C-alpha positions in Angstrom: 0.0 0.0 0.0 1.1 3.6 -0.5 0.1 6.6 1.6 -0.6 10.1 0.1 -0.5 13.1 2.4 -3.8 14.7 2.6 -5.3 17.5 4.8 -8.9 18.3 5.3 -8.7 21.5 3.2 -8.2 19.4 0.0 -11.3 17.2 0.5 -13.1 18.2 -2.7 -10.2 17.2 -5.0 -10.5 13.6 -4.0 -14.2 13.0 -4.4 -13.5 11.1 -7.5 -11.6 8.3 -5.6 -14.4 5.8 -5.6 -14.2 2.1 -5.6 -17.2 0.0 -6.5 -18.0 -3.7 -6.1 -19.1 -6.1 -8.8 -22.8 -7.0 -8.2 -26.0 -5.0 -7.6 -28.0 -5.6 -4.5 -31.0 -7.6 -5.5 -33.2 -10.4 -4.5 -32.2 -12.3 -7.5 -28.7 -13.0 -6.4 -27.1 -13.7 -3.0 -25.5 -10.9 -1.0 -22.5 -13.1 -0.4 -20.6 -15.8 -2.4 -18.2 -18.2 -0.8 -15.0 -17.8 -2.9 -12.6 -19.7 -0.6 -12.1 -22.6 -3.0 -11.2 -20.1 -5.8 -8.5 -18.2 -4.0 -6.5 -20.8 -2.1 -8.5 -21.1 1.1 -10.7 -24.0 0.2 -10.7 -27.6 1.7 -8.8 -26.5 4.8 -10.2 -28.2 8.0 -10.4 -25.3 10.5 -12.6 -24.1 13.3 -11.1 -20.7 14.2 -10.1 -18.0 11.8 -8.8 -14.4 11.9 -7.8 -11.6 9.5 -4.4 -10.2 10.3 -1.9 -8.2 8.3 1.1 -10.3 9.3 3.6 -8.8 6.8 2.7 -5.1 7.2 1.9 -4.6 3.5 -1.7 -3.3 4.2 -3.4 -6.4 2.7 -5.1 -8.7 5.2 -3.8 -12.2 5.5 -5.8 -15.2 6.7 -4.8 -17.1 9.8 -6.6 -20.4 10.0 -6.7 -22.6 13.0 -3.9 -22.7 15.5 -1.0 -21.5 13.4 -1.6 -21.8 9.6 -0.9 -18.5 7.8 -2.0 -17.7 4.2 -0.5 -14.6 2.6 -2.7 -12.3 0.5 -1.2 -11.9 -3.0 -2.3 -9.9 -6.0 -3.9 -12.0 -8.7 -6.2 -10.1 -11.2 -7.7 -13.4 -12.4 -9.2 -14.3 -9.0 -12.2 -13.0 -7.3 -11.4 -9.8 -5.6 -8.1 -9.6 -7.4 -6.4 -11.7 -4.6 -5.3 -15.2 -3.9 -3.8 -16.7 -0.8 -0.7 -18.7 -0.5 0.3 -20.7 2.6 3.5 -19.5 4.4 3.1 -21.3 7.7 6.5 -22.8 7.8 8.3 -19.5 7.3 6.1 -17.7 9.9 7.4 -19.6 12.9 4.1 -19.8 14.8 4.1 -23.6 14.8 6.5 -25.0 17.4 7.4 -28.7 17.7 9.6 -30.8 19.9 10.6 -34.5 20.2 8.6 -36.4 22.8 8.4 -40.0 23.9 6.1 -40.8 21.0 7.9 -38.8 18.4 7.5 -35.2 17.3 5.0 -33.2 19.2 3.3 -29.9 18.0 2.6 -27.2 20.5 -1.2 -27.3 21.3 -2.5 -23.8 20.7 -6.0 -22.8 21.9 -6.3 -19.2 20.8 -4.2 -16.6 18.8 -4.6 -12.9 19.5 -2.8 -10.3 17.4 -1.6 -6.8 18.5 1.5 -4.6 18.2 2.9 -5.3 21.7 6.2 -3.5 21.1 4.9 -0.4 19.2 7.1 -1.1 16.1 4.4 -1.1 13.6 3.6 -4.8 13.0 1.3 -7.4 14.5 2.7 -9.6 17.2 0.9 -12.6 18.7 -0.3 -13.9 22.0 -0.5 -17.7 21.6 -2.6 -19.2 24.4 -2.2 -22.8 25.6 -4.9 -24.7 27.4 -3.2 -26.4 30.5 -5.6 -28.9 32.0 -3.6 -31.0 34.4 -5.5 -30.6 37.7 -8.6 -32.6 36.7 -8.7 -35.9 38.7 -9.0 -39.3 37.0 -12.4 -40.9 37.6 -12.6 -44.5 39.0 -14.8 -46.3 36.5 -16.4 -48.4 39.2 -17.1 -45.7 41.8 -16.9 -42.4 39.9 -14.6 -41.2 42.8 -11.1 -39.7 42.5 -8.6 -42.4 41.6 -5.8 -42.7 44.2 -2.5 -44.3 43.6 -0.5 -46.6 45.9 1.0 -43.6 47.7 -2.4 -42.2 48.5 -2.0 -39.3 45.9 -4.7 -38.2 43.5 -4.3 -39.6 39.9 -4.8 -36.8 37.3 -6.5 -37.4 34.0 -4.1 -35.3 32.0 -0.4 -35.0 32.5 1.4 -31.6 32.3 2.4 -31.4 28.7 4.9 -28.7 29.5 3.8 -26.1 26.9 2.9 -22.6 28.1 1.2 -19.5 26.6 3.7 -17.3 24.8 4.3 -14.0 23.0 5.6 -14.2 19.5 7.3 -11.1 18.1 7.0 -10.1 14.5 10.1 -8.9 12.6 7.9 -6.8 10.3 7.5 -9.1 7.3 5.6 -11.9 9.0 8.4 -14.0 10.7 7.6 -14.6 14.3 10.0 -15.5 17.1 9.0 -16.7 20.5 9.9 -14.2 23.2 11.3 -16.3 26.0 10.3 -15.4 29.6 7.7 -12.9 28.3 5.8 -13.1 31.6 2.6 -14.5 30.2 4.0 -18.1 30.7 4.1 -17.8 34.5 0.6 -19.1 35.4 -0.5 -22.2 33.4 -4.2 -22.4 33.2 -7.2 -23.6 31.2 -7.0 -20.4 29.0 -10.0 -20.0 26.6 -10.0 -16.4 25.6 -8.0 -13.1 25.8 -7.9 -9.5 24.6 -5.2 -6.9 24.1 -6.0 -3.4 25.4 -4.3 -0.4 27.1 -5.8 -0.5 30.6 -3.8 2.4 32.1 -3.4 4.4 28.9 0.4 4.5 29.2 0.8 3.7 25.5 1.9 0.1 26.2 -0.5 -2.8 25.2 -1.8 -4.9 28.2 -3.3 -8.4 28.0 -6.4 -9.8 29.8 -6.4 -13.6 29.9 -9.7 -15.4 30.6 -9.5 -18.9 32.2 -11.8 -21.9 32.8 -12.4 -24.6 35.3 -9.6 -26.2 37.4 -11.4 -29.6 37.7 -14.1 -29.7 35.1 -16.7 -32.3 36.1 -15.6 -32.4 39.8 -16.0 -28.8 41.1 -17.0 -25.3 40.1 -13.6 -23.9 41.1 -11.8 -22.0 38.4 -8.5 -20.5 37.6 -8.0 -16.9 38.3 -8.3 -14.6 35.3 -5.2 -12.4 34.9 -4.3 -9.0 33.6 -0.7 -8.6 32.4 0.7 -5.1 32.3 2.8 -4.5 29.1 6.2 -3.0 29.4 6.3 -1.8 25.8 8.9 -4.3 24.6 6.8 -7.4 24.4 7.4 -8.3 28.1 4.5 -8.4 30.6 4.2 -8.5 34.4 1.2 -9.7 36.3 -1.0 -6.8 37.5 -4.1 -8.8 38.5 -4.1 -7.8 42.1 -2.6 -4.3 41.7 -5.5 -3.4 39.3 -8.3 -4.9 41.4 -9.1 -7.9 39.3 -8.4 -10.6 41.9 -11.4 -12.9 42.5 -12.2 -15.4 45.2 -11.6 -19.2 44.6 -14.8 -20.1 46.4 -17.7 -20.6 43.9 -21.1 -19.1 44.2 -20.4 -15.4 44.5 -20.4 -12.5 42.0 -16.7 -12.1 42.8 -15.9 -15.8 42.3 -13.4 -17.0 39.7 -15.6 -18.3 36.9 -15.2 -20.4 33.7 -14.5 -17.9 31.0 -15.2 -18.5 27.3 -14.9 -15.0 25.9 -13.3 -11.6 26.5 -14.3 -8.3 25.0 -13.3 -4.7 25.8 -15.0 -1.4 25.2 -15.6 2.0 26.8 -19.1 1.1 28.1 -19.7 4.3 30.0 -18.0 7.0 27.8 -15.4 8.0 30.4 -12.4 7.4 28.2 -11.2 4.2 30.1 -11.5 0.8 28.6 -13.8 -1.7 30.3 -13.5 -5.5 30.2 -16.6 -7.6 29.4 -16.0 -11.2 30.5 -18.3 -13.9 29.0 -18.8 -16.8 31.5 -19.9 -20.4 31.0 -21.9 -22.7 33.3 -24.9 -20.3 33.6 -22.8 -18.3 36.0 -22.7 -14.5 36.1 -20.8 -12.5 33.6 -18.2 -9.9 34.7 -18.2 -6.2 33.7 -14.9 -4.8 34.9 -15.2 -1.0 34.8 -11.8 0.6 34.1 -10.5 3.8 35.6 -7.3 5.6 36.9 -7.2 3.4 40.0 -7.8 0.1 38.3 -11.1 -1.9 37.8 -14.4 -2.1 39.6 -16.8 -5.0 39.1 -20.1 -3.7 37.7 -21.8 -6.8 36.2 -24.6 -6.9 38.7 -25.2 -3.2 38.8 -25.6 -2.8 35.1 -27.4 -6.1 34.3 -24.6 -7.4 32.2 -24.1 -10.4 34.6 -27.4 -12.0 33.3 -31.1 -11.6 32.9 -33.6 -11.2 35.7 -34.8 -14.9 35.9 -32.5 -16.4 38.5 -34.8 -19.1 40.0 -32.9 -21.9 38.4 -36.0 -24.0 37.9 -36.1 -26.7 35.2 -39.1 -27.6 33.1 -41.5 -30.2 34.7 -40.3 -32.9 32.2 -36.7 -32.5 33.3 -35.8 -34.4 36.5 -33.1 -32.1 37.9 -32.8 -30.2 41.2 -33.4 -26.5 41.0 -30.2 -24.7 40.5 -28.8 -22.1 42.9 -28.9 -18.4 41.8 -25.2 -18.5 40.7 -26.1 -21.3 38.3 -29.1 -19.7 36.8 -28.0 -17.4 34.0 -26.1 -17.7 30.8 -23.6 -19.9 28.9 -22.1 -16.7 27.3 -19.6 -17.4 24.6 -19.3 -14.1 22.7 -20.2 -10.5 23.2 -20.3 -8.1 20.3 -20.0 -4.4 21.3 -21.2 -1.6 19.1 -23.4 1.5 19.0 -26.3 -0.3 17.3 -28.8 2.5 17.7 -26.5 5.4 16.8 -27.1 7.2 20.1 -23.5 7.6 21.1 -23.0 4.8 23.6 -22.0 1.3 23.3 -24.6 -1.6 23.3 -23.9 -5.3 23.2 -25.1 -8.5 21.7 -24.4 -11.6 23.7 -24.0 -15.1 22.1 -25.3 -17.8 24.3 -25.7 -21.6 24.3 -29.2 -22.5 25.5 -31.2 -25.7 25.4 -34.9 -26.7 25.7 -34.2 -28.7 28.9 -32.6 -25.8 30.8 -35.8 -23.7 31.0 -36.2 -19.9 31.3 -33.4 -19.6 33.8 -30.9 -20.2 31.0 -30.2 -16.9 29.3 -30.8 -16.5 25.6 -28.7 -14.6 23.1 -29.9 -10.9 23.1 -29.2 -7.3 22.7 -28.2 -5.3 25.7 -29.2 -1.7 25.0 -27.2 0.9 26.9 -29.4 3.4 28.7 -26.6 5.9 28.8 -25.9 8.5 31.6 -29.6 8.9 32.4 -29.8 5.2 33.5 -26.3 5.1 35.1 -25.2 3.1 32.1 -27.4 0.1 32.7 -28.5 -2.3 30.1 -32.0 -3.3 28.9 -32.4 -6.7 27.3 -34.3 -6.9 24.0 -34.4 -9.0 20.8 -35.3 -5.9 18.7 -37.7 -7.8 16.5 -35.5 -11.0 16.0 -37.6 -14.2 16.4 -35.7 -17.4 16.8 -37.7 -20.4 15.3 -37.0 -24.0 16.4 -38.1 -27.3 14.9 -40.2 -28.7 17.8 -41.2 -32.3 18.4 -43.6 -33.5 21.0 -41.2 -32.8 23.9 -40.3 -29.3 22.5 -36.6 -30.1 22.1 -34.3 -27.5 20.7 -30.8 -26.0 21.1 -29.2 -22.6 20.3 -25.5 -22.8 19.9 -24.6 -19.1 19.4 -20.9 -19.4 20.0 -19.9 -16.6 17.7 -21.4 -13.2 17.0 -20.3 -10.1 15.0 -21.5 -6.9 13.5 -21.0 -5.3 10.1 -22.8 -2.8 7.8 -23.0 -5.3 4.9 -25.1 -2.9 2.7 -23.3 0.4 3.8 -26.6 2.0 4.7 -25.2 3.5 8.0 -27.0 1.0 10.2 -25.1 -1.9 11.8 -26.2 -5.4 11.0 -25.9 -8.5 13.1 -24.1 -11.8 12.3 -24.7 -14.9 14.5 -22.6 -18.0 14.0 -24.3 -21.1 15.5 -22.7 -24.4 15.9 -22.1 -27.7 17.8 -25.7 -29.2 17.9 -27.4 -31.4 15.4 -30.7 -29.5 15.0 -29.7 -26.9 12.3 -27.1 -24.5 13.6 -26.1 -22.1 10.8 -24.5 -18.7 10.1 -27.3 -16.1 10.2 -27.5 -12.5 9.0 -29.9 -10.0 10.4 -30.3 -6.5 8.7 -31.1 -3.5 10.8 -34.1 -1.4 9.8 -34.4 2.4 10.3 -36.5 1.9 13.4 -33.5 -0.1 14.9 -35.3 -3.5 14.7 -33.8 -6.3 12.8 -35.0 -8.7 10.0 -33.7 -12.1 9.0 -31.8 -11.9 5.7 -30.0 -15.3 6.0 -31.7 -16.8 2.9 -30.8 -13.8 0.7 -27.3 -13.7 2.2 -26.4 -17.0 0.5 -24.6 -18.6 3.4 -26.1 -22.1 4.0 -23.1 -22.6 6.4 -23.9 -25.3 9.0 -21.7 -25.6 12.1 -20.2 -22.1 12.1 -16.7 -21.9 13.5 -14.9 -18.6 14.4 -15.7 -15.5 12.4 -13.6 -12.5 11.4 -15.0 -9.6 9.5 -13.0 -7.1 7.3 -12.9 -5.7 3.8 -10.2 -8.1 2.6 -10.2 -7.0 -1.0 -10.3 -3.2 -0.1 -13.3 -2.6 -2.4 -15.4 -0.7 0.1 -17.7 -3.5 1.6 -17.1 -5.9 4.4 -16.5 -9.6 3.9 -16.7 -12.6 6.2 -14.1 -15.2 7.0 -15.5 -18.2 8.9 -14.5 -21.6 10.1 -16.6 -24.7 10.7 -17.3 -27.1 13.5 -19.2 -30.5 13.4 -19.0 -31.1 17.1 -22.0 -33.2 18.3 -23.2 -33.8 14.8 -23.9 -37.4 14.0 -22.2 -39.2 11.2 -25.4 -39.3 9.3 -25.7 -35.5 9.4 -22.0 -35.0 8.5 -22.1 -37.4 5.6 -19.0 -37.0 3.4 -18.5 -33.4 4.3 -15.2 -32.2 5.9 -14.7 -29.0 8.0 -13.6 -26.1 5.9 -13.0 -22.4 5.9 -15.2 -20.1 3.9 -14.7 -16.6 2.6 -18.0 -14.9 1.9 -17.3 -12.1 -0.4 -19.7 -9.2 -0.3 -21.4 -8.8 -3.7 -23.5 -5.7 -3.0 -23.0 -2.5 -5.0 -26.1 -0.4 -4.2 -24.5 3.0 -4.7 -24.1 3.6 -0.9 -20.9 5.4 0.2 -18.4 4.2 2.8 -15.1 5.0 4.5 -12.4 2.8 6.0 -10.2 4.3 8.7 -6.8 3.1 10.1 -5.3 4.9 13.1 -1.8 5.0 14.3 -0.8 6.1 17.8 2.3 8.1 18.5 4.2 5.6 20.6 7.3 4.1 19.2 9.9 1.7 20.5 11.9 3.3 23.3 9.2 5.9 24.1 8.5 6.8 27.7 5.2 5.5 29.1 2.2 7.9 29.2 3.7 9.9 26.3 1.1 8.9 23.7 -1.3 6.2 22.4 -0.3 2.6 21.6 0.8 2.3 17.9 -2.3 0.3 16.9 -4.6 2.8 18.6 -6.4 -0.1 20.4 -9.2 1.7 22.4 -9.5 4.7 20.1 -13.0 5.9 19.5 -14.0 7.3 16.1 -17.1 9.3 15.7 -18.5 10.6 12.3 -21.4 12.8 11.5 -23.1 13.0 8.1 -26.1 15.3 8.1 -28.3 14.3 11.0 -26.6 10.9 11.5 -23.8 10.2 13.9 -22.0 6.9 14.1 -19.4 5.5 16.6 -16.8 2.9 16.2 -14.0 1.6 18.5 -10.7 -0.1 17.6 -10.6 -3.4 19.5 -7.9 -5.9 20.4 -10.2 -8.8 21.0 -13.9 -9.4 20.7 -15.2 -12.6 22.3 -14.8 -16.3 22.1 -11.4 -18.1 21.8 -9.5 -15.7 19.7 -12.4 -13.9 18.0 -10.8 -10.8 16.5 -11.2 -8.3 13.6 -8.3 -6.2 12.3 -7.5 -2.9 14.1 -9.4 -0.7 11.7 -12.9 0.6 11.3 -15.5 0.7 8.5 -18.4 3.0 8.2 -21.3 2.7 5.7 -22.6 6.2 4.9 -25.7 5.6 2.8 -26.1 8.4 0.3 -23.9 10.9 2.1 -21.2 12.0 -0.3 -19.1 13.8 2.3 -18.4 13.3 6.1 -19.2 16.6 7.8 -17.2 15.9 10.9 -14.8 13.1 11.9 -13.5 13.0 15.5 -11.0 10.5 16.9 -10.5 10.3 20.7 -7.1 8.7 21.2 -6.5 6.1 24.0 -3.9 8.2 25.9 -4.0 9.6 29.4 -5.3 13.0 28.2 -8.0 11.6 25.9 -6.5 13.7 23.1 -8.8 14.4 20.2 -8.3 15.2 16.5 -11.2 16.6 14.5 -11.5 16.8 10.7 -14.3 18.4 8.6 -15.5 17.7 5.0 -13.8 14.3 4.8 -14.0 12.4 1.5 -15.8 9.2 1.1 -15.3 5.9 -0.8 -11.7 5.6 0.3 -9.4 4.4 3.1 -7.7 7.0 5.2 -4.9 6.8 7.8 -4.8 9.1 10.8 -1.5 9.5 12.6 -1.7 10.9 16.1 -0.3 14.5 16.4 -0.1 14.9 12.6 -3.2 17.2 12.4 -3.9 15.6 9.0 -4.8 12.3 7.4 -3.6 10.4 4.4 -5.5 8.6 1.7 -4.3 5.0 1.4 -3.8 3.6 -2.1 -3.5 -0.2 -2.0 -1.2 -1.5 -4.6 
């Protein structure tokens, strides 16, 4: 890519820089087409996926599964003018060693990308799931197995691998950073997010952990926050920043089984807050950030769960009523966005729910932020979405909403909703809901053209830089019978956006002022994680945030934002609030549309990006 200096006084000269897609929006053709088999991403068995620019060339590469990396290359003969070539071996994210049974590959559970050393490229936190405190079960008694010395026999030995930081050399070659600090506390790590908690310009890391002895107790590992030192090294700041929880189950402040981590500025105070998604129908956390650390606000805001906490099962289910702490959600994902364009951040939670769990099990839903007038509490609503189930005589159904996301797929200025359902045999698919002007949603899945059963991870970005957002998705057949699976194999899909309805758009990439060797608190982190961008076109104002993690097990989009603008042919006002200690802001007026721009902190200007 190439940058061209541009200041807001020159806006009108660039109005001709339009890029259009290749298909009209109509009900006669699908909104999206799976082009993965045509561009080098087909027939790859993968559950989790993420877009990341690993070689810093401006084009998004596809990272599939635990470590497989596919480089985006120019190819005019392919859809979108791009194809993907695997470069896994050269990247260095796959580690092996010799074990008793031959070569062993490092077992990765999640990859999270961010520029941890402020040198302008994407580094990686590679999480390992360490499950070696679960006792072995005696097959005759179901009790702990005890060896001849009276010691508990554990089901899984310590494999010796730990979570690690991998440093990028700028062209997509990663090197493990030994003794980075994130390897000190092995745990059943399921999710993580990068953010700058104290706004010192150095990226921090929140790590969400699961049960210690799944099946035996509700005890969980402590979640941890690691303070970044700016060079890729981290130190544990969990207690210092007020995030220590109790090991005793059953309380709002108990350590809980975490399946997702998201961050946002929920109360518009300039500090990043951490939204923790919890399994086992236990209460979610909302950690409110501030200059003195974090305060737990899940119960006060309603983010912890819905109001039904009786824990009663349906009459046909022979189970004892659950205690209140086991009477809410199995929350896997949480998408944060200003859905209703009122200036504050709402949520959509992705839940697993079953017919047999009854109303005490939370369902996937919007959490509408009431703003300052309601002390930033949430109201739960489906906003017109109706979930239909195929029902037999016993009213059996499942919802496996492991993955959620948002995009403005038709660039009309209203955010739409993506739900990726999986892991159950009663029709779990990728679904698209379009937002209407009254802020309710309608199901557009049939017109979308997905037909994607067993949705794995999702990552959303404009991979071909044509002005509309595309969807990278994995696949999972967990709990599907062999009859349902048939001869299918798990694959990745790339659903390329086909809409060209004349609506305008803008893509924005931000760069904080911190560089290697800078003193802390002297600017924003290089990737501008936590930045808030607000645009106004006529009477419509939209808000986006740059995020370093978005939910379940490595769910992440690239650190950039996309706005659909409808028929607005100029942006009247663009404001970016930087994630530094002063909440520094830059404001631009009469900003052009139908292009990508890059905003550098302290430059008082922006650049139009030409991708070549």
